[in-house]
C-alpha positions in Angstrom: 0.0 0.0 0.0 1.3 3.5 -0.9 1.6 6.0 1.9 -1.2 8.6 2.3 -0.3 11.9 0.8 -0.6 14.6 3.5 -0.4 17.5 1.0 1.1 20.9 1.0 -1.5 23.7 1.0 0.7 26.8 0.9 4.0 28.4 1.6 4.3 32.1 2.4 6.0 34.6 4.7 4.7 36.0 8.0 6.7 38.6 9.9 9.8 37.9 7.8 9.7 34.2 8.5 8.6 31.4 6.1 5.6 29.3 7.1 4.3 26.1 5.7 0.7 24.8 6.1 0.1 21.1 5.9 -3.3 19.6 5.7 -4.2 15.9 6.0 -6.1 14.7 3.0 -9.3 13.7 5.0 -11.1 12.1 2.1 -8.1 9.8 1.2 -7.6 8.9 4.8 -11.3 8.0 5.2 -11.3 6.1 1.9 -8.2 4.1 2.6 -8.6 3.5 6.4 -12.2 4.6 7.1 -13.7 1.9 9.3 -10.5 1.2 11.4 -10.2 4.9 12.1 -13.8 5.1 13.2 -13.4 2.0 15.4 -10.3 3.5 17.1 -12.1 6.8 17.7 -14.8 5.0 19.8 -12.2 2.9 21.7 -10.0 5.9 22.3 -12.7 8.0 23.7 -13.9 5.2 25.9 -10.3 4.8 27.3 -9.7 8.5 27.6 -12.8 9.1 29.7 -12.2 6.0 31.9 -8.5 6.9 32.5 -7.5 8.9 35.5 -5.1 11.8 34.8 -3.4 14.4 37.0 -6.1 16.9 36.1 -9.2 14.6 36.2 -10.6 11.5 37.8 -11.5 8.6 35.5 -15.2 8.1 34.8 -17.1 4.9 35.4 -17.9 2.4 32.8 -21.5 3.5 32.7 -20.6 7.1 32.3 -18.2 6.3 29.5 -20.9 4.3 27.7 -23.4 7.2 28.2 -20.9 9.6 26.5 -20.6 7.2 23.5 -24.4 6.9 23.3 -24.8 10.7 23.4 -22.2 11.1 20.6 -23.7 8.4 18.5 -24.3 9.8 15.0 -23.0 13.3 15.9 -19.4 12.4 16.8 -19.1 8.6 16.1 -20.2 6.2 13.5 -23.6 4.9 14.8 -23.0 1.3 13.7 -19.7 1.1 15.4 -21.1 2.6 18.6 -24.0 0.1 18.5 -21.6 -2.9 18.2 -19.2 -1.5 20.9 -22.2 -1.1 23.3 -23.2 -4.7 22.7 -19.9 -5.9 24.2 -20.5 -4.2 27.5 -19.1 -7.0 29.8 -16.2 -7.8 27.5 -15.2 -4.2 27.2 -15.3 -3.9 31.0 -13.3 -7.1 31.5 -10.6 -6.0 28.9 -10.3 -2.6 30.6 -9.8 -4.2 34.0 -7.3 -6.6 32.6 -5.2 -3.9 31.0 -5.5 -1.1 33.6 -2.1 0.1 34.8 -1.3 -1.8 38.0 1.3 0.6 39.4 
């Protein structure tokens, strides 16, 4: 498979310095990797809201699933959210298995 072309939009000067603007080619990324990227978006948000950070406490499994339900069709692929939500117990078990034990 050939690499995805990121694409140069423009080169110019600002305040005497040269700037370059790069833009991801969203259509090509979606066409070539579409579904895997949408799956990762759901899994990543679930993990992010469940994870504790220095600036926030992690949310519960139920709260994370509620965020995914609320974002269904507006932020996430609805079919992927529906399938992810069907695996409630398995998602919880995998999360517990891989949670950092430090």
